[in-house]
C-alpha positions as CSV (number, residue, x, y, z in Angstrom):
1,X,66.9,66.7,-29.2
2,X,68.5,69.8,-30.1
3,X,66.4,72.9,-30.2
4,X,65.7,74.7,-33.7
5,X,66.6,78.3,-34.6
6,X,62.9,79.2,-34.1
7,X,62.9,77.7,-30.7
8,X,66.1,79.3,-29.6
9,X,64.8,82.6,-30.8
10,X,61.9,82.0,-28.7
11,X,64.2,81.9,-25.5
12,X,64.8,85.8,-26.2
13,X,61.1,86.7,-27.2
14,X,58.2,85.3,-25.5
15,X,57.1,85.7,-21.9
16,X,58.1,88.2,-19.3
17,X,61.4,88.3,-17.1
18,X,61.1,85.8,-14.3
19,X,63.9,86.6,-12.0
20,X,63.2,87.8,-8.4
21,X,61.2,85.0,-7.5
22,X,61.5,81.4,-6.2
23,X,65.2,80.6,-6.8
24,X,65.6,83.9,-8.5
25,X,66.7,85.2,-4.8
26,X,69.6,84.1,-3.0
27,X,69.2,80.5,-1.7
28,X,70.1,79.3,1.7
29,X,69.2,75.8,1.5
30,X,72.6,74.7,3.2
31,X,72.1,77.0,6.1
32,X,70.4,76.3,9.6
33,X,67.6,78.9,8.7
34,X,68.8,81.4,11.1
35,X,69.7,84.8,9.7
36,X,73.0,85.1,11.7
37,X,74.3,81.9,10.6
38,X,74.2,83.1,6.8
39,X,77.1,85.2,5.8
40,X,76.6,88.7,4.2
41,X,75.3,88.5,0.6
42,X,78.5,90.4,-0.5
43,X,80.7,87.6,0.6
44,X,78.7,84.9,-1.2
45,X,79.7,83.6,-4.6
46,X,77.3,85.0,-7.1
47,X,75.9,82.2,-9.3
48,X,73.3,82.4,-12.1
49,X,71.5,79.2,-13.4
50,X,69.5,79.4,-16.6
51,X,66.8,77.3,-14.8
52,X,65.8,76.5,-11.1
53,X,66.8,72.9,-11.7
54,X,70.3,73.8,-11.9
55,X,69.8,76.6,-9.3
56,X,68.6,74.1,-7.0
57,X,71.5,71.9,-7.5
58,X,73.9,74.8,-6.9
59,X,72.1,75.8,-3.8
60,X,72.5,72.2,-2.5
61,X,76.1,72.2,-3.0
62,X,76.9,75.8,-2.1
63,X,74.4,76.2,1.0
64,X,74.7,79.5,2.4
65,X,77.9,80.3,0.9
66,X,76.4,81.2,-2.5
67,X,73.8,83.4,-3.8
68,X,71.8,81.8,-6.6
69,X,69.7,83.5,-9.2
70,X,67.7,81.2,-11.3
71,X,66.4,82.8,-14.6
72,X,63.6,80.5,-15.5
73,X,61.5,79.4,-12.5
74,X,57.8,79.3,-13.4
75,X,56.6,75.7,-13.3
76,X,53.6,76.7,-15.4
77,X,55.7,78.0,-18.4
78,X,57.3,76.5,-21.4
79,X,61.0,77.3,-20.8
80,X,61.5,77.6,-24.7
81,X,59.5,80.7,-24.6
82,X,61.3,82.7,-21.8
83,X,62.5,86.1,-22.3
84,X,65.9,87.2,-21.2
85,X,65.6,90.8,-20.0
86,X,67.6,93.5,-18.2
87,X,67.3,92.1,-14.8
88,X,68.9,88.9,-16.2
89,X,71.6,91.0,-17.8
90,X,72.5,92.5,-14.6
91,X,72.8,89.2,-12.6
92,X,74.9,87.6,-15.3
93,X,77.2,90.8,-15.4
94,X,78.1,90.2,-11.7
95,X,78.1,86.3,-11.7
96,X,81.3,84.6,-10.7
97,X,79.9,81.0,-11.9
98,X,77.1,80.5,-14.5
99,X,75.5,77.1,-15.1
100,X,73.6,76.9,-18.5
101,X,72.2,73.7,-19.9
102,X,73.8,74.2,-23.5
103,X,72.7,72.1,-26.4
104,X,70.7,75.1,-27.8
105,X,68.3,75.1,-25.0
106,X,69.5,78.6,-23.4
107,X,71.6,80.2,-25.8
108,X,70.6,83.6,-24.3
109,X,73.1,82.9,-21.6
110,X,76.2,83.0,-23.7
111,X,74.9,85.9,-25.6
112,X,74.2,88.1,-22.6
113,X,77.4,87.2,-20.9
114,X,79.2,88.4,-24.2
115,X,77.0,91.6,-24.3
116,X,77.4,92.4,-20.6
117,X,81.2,92.1,-20.9
118,X,81.5,89.5,-18.3
119,X,84.5,87.3,-19.5
120,X,85.6,86.2,-16.1
121,X,82.7,84.0,-14.9
122,X,83.4,80.4,-15.2
123,X,80.6,79.1,-17.3
124,X,79.4,75.4,-16.8
125,X,77.9,73.8,-19.9
126,X,75.7,70.9,-18.5
127,X,75.4,69.2,-21.9
128,X,79.2,69.4,-22.5
129,X,79.9,68.1,-19.0
130,X,77.5,65.2,-19.3
131,X,79.2,63.8,-22.2
132,X,75.9,63.4,-24.4
133,X,76.1,64.0,-27.9
134,X,73.7,63.5,-30.9
135,X,73.5,59.9,-32.1
136,X,74.5,59.1,-35.7
137,X,72.0,60.5,-38.1
138,X,69.9,61.8,-35.2
139,X,69.7,64.9,-32.9
140,X,70.9,65.8,-29.5
141,X,68.5,65.3,-26.6
142,X,69.6,68.3,-24.5
143,X,67.5,67.4,-21.5
144,X,70.4,66.2,-19.5
145,X,69.0,66.8,-15.9
146,X,66.9,63.4,-16.4
147,X,70.2,61.5,-16.8
148,X,71.4,60.9,-13.1
149,X,74.9,59.8,-13.9
150,X,75.3,63.0,-16.0
151,X,73.9,65.3,-13.0
152,X,76.6,63.6,-10.9
153,X,79.2,65.0,-13.0
154,X,77.6,68.4,-13.4
155,X,77.6,68.4,-9.7
156,X,81.3,67.7,-9.3
157,X,81.9,70.3,-12.0
158,X,79.7,73.0,-10.0
159,X,81.8,72.1,-6.8
160,X,85.0,72.4,-8.5
161,X,84.0,76.1,-9.9
162,X,82.7,77.2,-6.6
163,X,86.0,76.0,-5.0
164,X,88.0,78.0,-7.3
165,X,85.7,81.1,-6.9
166,X,86.0,80.6,-2.9
167,X,88.9,78.5,-2.0
168,X,88.3,78.9,1.6
169,X,85.2,76.8,1.3
170,X,86.2,74.3,-1.2
171,X,86.1,71.5,1.1
172,X,82.6,72.1,2.2
173,X,81.6,72.2,-1.5
174,X,83.0,68.9,-2.1
175,X,81.4,67.5,0.9
176,X,78.0,68.8,0.0
177,X,78.5,67.2,-3.6
178,X,79.3,63.8,-2.0
179,X,76.2,64.0,-0.2
180,X,74.2,65.0,-3.1
181,X,75.6,62.3,-5.2
182,X,74.8,59.6,-2.6
183,X,71.3,61.0,-2.8
184,X,71.2,60.2,-6.4
185,X,72.1,56.6,-6.2
186,X,68.5,55.5,-5.0
187,X,67.2,57.1,-8.1
188,X,69.4,55.1,-10.2
189,X,68.4,52.0,-8.3
190,X,64.8,52.6,-9.0
191,X,65.6,52.8,-12.7
192,X,67.4,49.4,-12.4
193,X,64.6,47.9,-10.6
194,X,62.0,49.1,-13.4
195,X,64.6,47.5,-16.0
196,X,64.6,44.3,-14.2
197,X,60.9,44.2,-13.9
198,X,59.8,46.0,-17.1
199,X,62.9,46.0,-19.5
200,X,61.9,45.9,-23.0
201,X,58.2,47.3,-22.5
202,X,57.1,50.0,-24.9
203,X,56.2,53.6,-23.9
204,X,55.0,56.8,-25.8
205,X,56.0,60.3,-25.2
206,X,54.9,63.7,-26.2
207,X,58.4,65.0,-26.4
208,X,62.0,63.6,-25.7
209,X,62.2,65.5,-22.2
210,X,62.0,62.2,-20.3
211,X,64.1,59.8,-22.4
212,X,67.2,59.5,-20.4
213,X,65.2,58.2,-17.6
214,X,63.0,56.0,-19.6
215,X,66.1,54.6,-21.5
216,X,67.8,54.0,-18.1
217,X,64.8,52.2,-17.1
218,X,65.2,49.8,-19.9
219,X,62.1,51.1,-21.8
220,X,61.4,51.5,-25.8
221,X,60.1,54.8,-26.9
222,X,57.6,53.6,-29.7
223,X,56.6,57.3,-30.5
224,X,56.9,58.4,-34.1
225,X,60.0,60.5,-34.3
226,X,58.0,63.0,-36.6
227,X,55.5,63.5,-33.8
228,X,57.8,64.3,-30.9
229,X,60.1,66.3,-33.1
230,X,57.0,68.6,-33.9
231,X,55.8,69.0,-30.5
232,X,59.2,70.1,-29.2
233,X,59.7,72.5,-32.1
234,X,56.2,74.0,-31.5
235,X,55.1,72.8,-35.1
236,X,52.0,71.2,-36.0
237,X,51.7,67.3,-36.5
238,X,50.6,66.2,-40.0
239,X,47.4,64.2,-39.7
240,X,49.2,61.0,-40.9
241,X,51.7,61.2,-38.1
242,X,49.0,62.1,-35.4
243,X,47.2,59.1,-36.5
244,X,50.2,56.9,-36.0
245,X,50.8,58.3,-32.6
246,X,47.1,58.0,-31.3
247,X,47.1,54.2,-32.8
248,X,49.7,53.4,-30.2
249,X,47.1,53.7,-27.6
250,X,43.8,52.4,-29.5
251,X,46.1,49.4,-30.3
252,X,47.5,49.1,-26.9
253,X,51.0,49.0,-28.2
254,X,52.3,51.1,-25.4
255,X,52.4,50.4,-21.6
256,X,52.2,54.3,-20.8
257,X,52.4,57.7,-22.0
258,X,55.1,60.0,-20.6
259,X,53.6,63.6,-21.1
260,X,55.4,66.8,-20.7
261,X,53.0,69.0,-18.9
262,X,54.6,72.3,-19.8
263,X,54.4,72.0,-23.6
264,X,50.8,70.8,-23.6
265,X,48.5,71.6,-26.8
266,X,45.5,70.2,-28.8
267,X,47.8,67.4,-30.4
268,X,49.4,66.1,-27.1
269,X,46.0,66.6,-25.4
270,X,44.5,64.3,-28.1
271,X,47.3,61.8,-27.2
272,X,46.5,62.0,-23.4
273,X,42.9,61.4,-24.2
274,X,43.7,58.6,-26.3
275,X,45.8,56.9,-23.7
276,X,43.3,57.3,-20.9
277,X,40.5,56.0,-23.1
278,X,42.5,53.0,-23.9
279,X,43.2,52.6,-20.1
280,X,46.9,53.4,-20.5
281,X,48.6,55.3,-17.5
282,X,49.7,58.9,-18.3
283,X,52.9,59.9,-16.5
284,X,53.2,63.8,-16.4
285,X,56.6,65.3,-16.3
286,X,57.9,68.9,-16.4
287,X,61.1,70.6,-17.4
288,X,61.6,72.8,-14.5
289,X,60.8,72.4,-10.8
290,X,57.1,71.9,-9.7
291,X,56.1,74.2,-6.8
292,X,57.1,73.0,-3.5
293,X,59.8,70.6,-5.0
294,X,63.6,70.3,-5.1
295,X,65.4,68.4,-7.7
296,X,65.7,65.1,-5.4
297,X,62.0,65.0,-4.4
298,X,61.0,65.9,-8.1
299,X,62.8,63.1,-9.5
300,X,61.9,60.6,-7.0
301,X,58.3,61.5,-7.7
302,X,59.0,61.1,-11.7
303,X,60.6,57.8,-11.2
304,X,58.0,56.4,-8.8
305,X,55.3,57.6,-10.9
306,X,56.8,55.6,-13.8
307,X,57.3,52.4,-11.8
308,X,53.7,52.7,-10.7
309,X,52.3,53.3,-14.1
310,X,54.0,50.2,-15.6
311,X,53.0,48.1,-12.4
312,X,49.2,48.8,-13.3
């Protein structure tokens, strides 16, 4: 689902800058952990990712040959309300490769690249690479990092960009990407197993964040569109629509509620409470990496939690 102008503006005004923590510093996930094994920071490919989701994937592909700055890193913060500040501007001005989500999710990246005069950086727009578009008469669901085949295509694109920025290590980037894509296959297999066992079963969501995962698992979203749209846009849900959403639980019309923890509020909390009161499992999800998780462990936990909820 695309982000409204008000939510896009919120990306530029809201919380404080989050840059020099977590993935906001250089990432050495591909190194052996010794200081001597890592090349000097000046020789690494400078990469800026709009969120730590993409920053983690870049680190997996680039290893100790890249220096990754992720702008949005706080697992307790709604990504839509982050502010892009001067530290972000500085990092973007020096980047050789930039990874943004696109689809209206992180428009601040393009604006700051333009204002910073960095026209040479190779910009990877994840939504465009994914091939996902808005359905006829509907809106784009921009949360493409929950689409594992799309993430594999994005990884290929990142490897190609790093190879162009650093031709001497192009083969290493390709090899690392192949290993990463191999690790995505078990996630797709888990989705296929859920589809085999629970295909056609109904679920509810608070926002469209996890829908690529649930759709690949053969599940049917019964949430009133007006409810999930209002929650994503930060608007109030009308009493009529809220009642329709809550009736899904009291009437036991769904098998699980998939709940975005990063944008909880009074109305989503009512949904969670109604689901629990009806004995319907709640599956929490997030938009950025939980503390202590990388992309693969995070998504493995999400798919496993969904499978376990449906098996209850």
